[in-house]
N, C-alpha and C positions, 0 to 999 in steps of 0.2 A: 824531727820534722816539726815545724811550727803548726800550732793547732789550726790556723787558718788554711795552711797548705794541705794539711791532712784532710780537712773537710772538703776542700776543692777536689782532692784526689778521690775521696769517697763519692762525691757527686758525679764525677766523670765515670766511675765504675758503674754507678746506678744508671746513668744515662746510657752507657754502652750495653748494659744488661737489658734495660727496658726496650732498647732498639729492636730486639728480636720480636717482641710482641707487636711493635709498630710495623715491622716488616710484614708480619702475618696480616695485620689490618690492611696493608696495601695489596698483598697478593690475593686477598679475598675479593678485591675489586678489579685487579689489573694483572696482565701478564707479568710474571716475575722478572723476566729479562728486560721488559720495557720499564718496569719499576726501577730496576737497577740503573738502566740507561738514563732515566730522568734524574735519578739521585746524583749521578756523577756529572751530568750536564750542569745542574744547578750548583753543585759543589765546586765546579771549576770556574764557571762564569757567574759573576764578574770578578771573583777573588783573584784569578790569575793576572788581572790587570794591575793589581796592587802588590803583588809578591814578585820579587826579583828572581829570575831563573837561577837555580844553583849551578855552580861551575862544574858540571859533570857532562859526560858524553850523552848525546841524545838517545843512544841505544839503551842506556839504563832507565831513562825516563819512559821510553816506549815499553820496555819489558815490564817495568813496574805497573804501568797503567793497564796493560793487558792482563797480567797475572792477578793484580789486586782487584781490578774491575770485574773481569769475567771469572777468573779462577776462584777468587775468594767469595766476593759478594754476589756475583751472578749465580754461582752454584749454591751458595747457602740460601739465597732468596728462592731459588728454584726448588731446593730441597724442602722448604716449608710448604710450598704449593704441592709437592709430591707426597706430603703426609707426615713429615717430621714436625713435632710440636715446637713452638717457639722456645720453650724451656730446654728441650733436648737438643735443639739445633745449637744453642749457645754452649751447652755442655760438650757435645760431641766435637765442636770446632776446636776445643782445647786439646784434642788428640794430635794437634799439630806438633806437640812435644815429641811424639813417637816418630813422625816424619822428619822432624829436625834432627833427631838422633841418627836416623838412617842416612839422611843427606850428609851429615857431618862425617860419618864413618865411611860410607861408600864413595862419596864424591870428593869431599874436602880432606879426606885422609886424616880425620881427627881421631884421637885415641878415645876408646870407650871406657868411661869411668864407671865404677860400681854404683855411684849415686845416680848417674844417668840411666844405667841399665835397670836399676830397681824402680825408678820412676816410670820408665817406659813399660815395664811389666805390669805395674799396678794400673796404668792407664789402659793397657790392652785387656786386662782383667775386667775393668769397668766396661769397656766396649763389648766384651763377650757377654757380660751379664745383661747389657742393654738389649742384646739380640733375643733375650728371653721374654721381653716385655710383650704383653698381649692386650695392652690398653689402647692400641692404635696410635701411640705417640711416636713410634719409629716404624717406618716402612722400608722395604728392601731398596726401592728406587731412591727414596729420600736419603737413606743412609749412604748409598753410593755417591750421591751428589754432595752431601756434606763432608764426606771423606775427601773428595776432590778439592773442596774448599779448604780443608785442614792441610792438605798437601801443598796447595797453592800459598797458604799463609806462611808455611815454612820457606817456600821459595822466595817470597817477598823479602824475608830477612836476609837471604843470601844476596839478592839483588842490591839491597840498600848497603850491605856490607862491602860488596865488590865495587860499588860506585865510589866509596870513600867520602861521601858527602858529610858535611858537618851541619847542614841545614835541613833537618829531616822534614820539618813542616813545609818548607818551600819545595823540597823534593817531592813530597806527596801531592801537593797542589799541582805542580807541573806534570807529574806522572799521570795524574787522573785525567789530564787533557786527552790521553790516548785511550781512555776507557769507553766513552759514549759511542763512538762510531762502530767499533766491533760488536758492542752489545746490540746496537740498532740493527746491524747486519744479521745477527743471530735471531732477532725478533722477526725480521723479514723472512728468514729461512723457515722459521716456525709458522708464522701467520700469513706470510706474503706481505707485500708493500701496502696493499689496501687495508689488510687487517691491522698492521702496525699503526698506520695513520688513523684508522677508525678508533683503535684503542686509545690513542693519545687524545683524540677529540672527545672521548667519553669520560674523561676524568671527573670524578665527583669529589665532594668535600673530604671524604675519608681517604681517598687515594692521594689527594693533594696534601693532606696533613701528613700522611706517611712519607711522601717524597720530600717535603720541606723539612720534616723532623730528621730524616736520615741525612739530608744534604748539609744542613746548617748546624743544629745543636750537636748531632752525633759526629759528623765528619769534621767540619771546620772548627767549631768551638772545642769539641772534645779533644782533637789532636793538638790544637794550639795550647790548651791548658796542660795536657799531658806532657808535651815537649818542654814547657816551662818548668815542670817538676823535674824532668830528667836532667835539665841543665843545672838546676839549683841544688839537687841532692844526689848522693851516690845511687847507682842503680840498685844496689843491695837493699836500700831503704824503700825505693819506689816500686820495684818489681812485685813484691808480695801483694800489692793492692790489686793487681790484675786477676788474682785468684778469686776475687769477689764478683767478677763479671758473670760467670755462669750461675753463681748464687742469686744475683739480682735478676738474671734471665729467667731462672725457674720461678722465683718469687713473682715476677711480673706476669708470667704465663699463668700461674696459679690464681692471681688476682683478677686478671682480665679475661682469661679463658677457662677458668675453673679446672686447670690441669691438676690431676691427682698425682701425689707423690707417695706411691705404695712402697712396700718393703723392697721389692726387686729394683725399682728405680732408685730408691735411696741408697742401696748397696752399690749400684752402678755409679751414682753421683759421687759417693764418698771415695770409691776406688779411683776414679779419674782425678778428683781433686787431690787425693793423697799422692797420686803419681806426679801431679804438678808441683806440689809442695816439695816432695823428695828431689825431683829433678832440678828445681830452681833454688834449692836450699843453699844459703851462703853462710860461712862461718860467722860473719858479722851479725847475723840475725839473732843468734843466741846471746851475744854480748849486749845487743840492743835491748832484748827482753830483760836480761838481768839488770841492766842499768835502770830501766823503768821501774822494776820491782824495788830497787834500792831507793829510788826517789820517793816512791809511794810509802 
């Protein structure tokens, strides 16, 4: 991978990791589902006017928008309000690897490999250890919500795969069209219509920064740059970068919210990250490392 592209990839991972701290900034000011609603509203418009709709059935776009908007980011944003720290939310979301394994075996009838099983067990071990935390960074309600987010993250992969699209960025933009309305209806269910409208009218500078950061740098710019890398390089070279998202997430939470990383949390983090590495490991990674050492 060219140095310039590697730096772009690292910047995107840093951006996505820092996004969890920015979400916390927003939920400290605004209802979490309203925050997610505004994020996807601005991420969709006016971008959708300049991106051609991918040639896929509308049902895939609808399913993606609902699952990605409500299931992933609606639940993850809500989990942060429910007491999960920004750093732990980013880390626990990576447990989607376990749900992806279950979906693959039970629904898609895929064969269970030893590598996938070992990675899932390590991730589950990390989850179990995180339940022992007593520093207030993981709550029962928050954990349940972020697990819904992790499960939904796995479902989005199935939806994109079943759609057969070759234009992932356009697919995500058009899919997000279906996220704001159901999110707003959920806000009305929680707060009532008057409460939802009043909350939108009381947006302050911090809330606006959170919404705009999530909508444009994180969602539109981040996914656009990421898809460029996926097109330009083999997946086996690009995929390892995603392991840095929870690392940057924890680092951001430690910097902006003074989140402490004690022994138990460190063990949980390392177990989940090890599970991700094992489950995603590709034979080409070893060859790539050896070639770089030879060049050095």
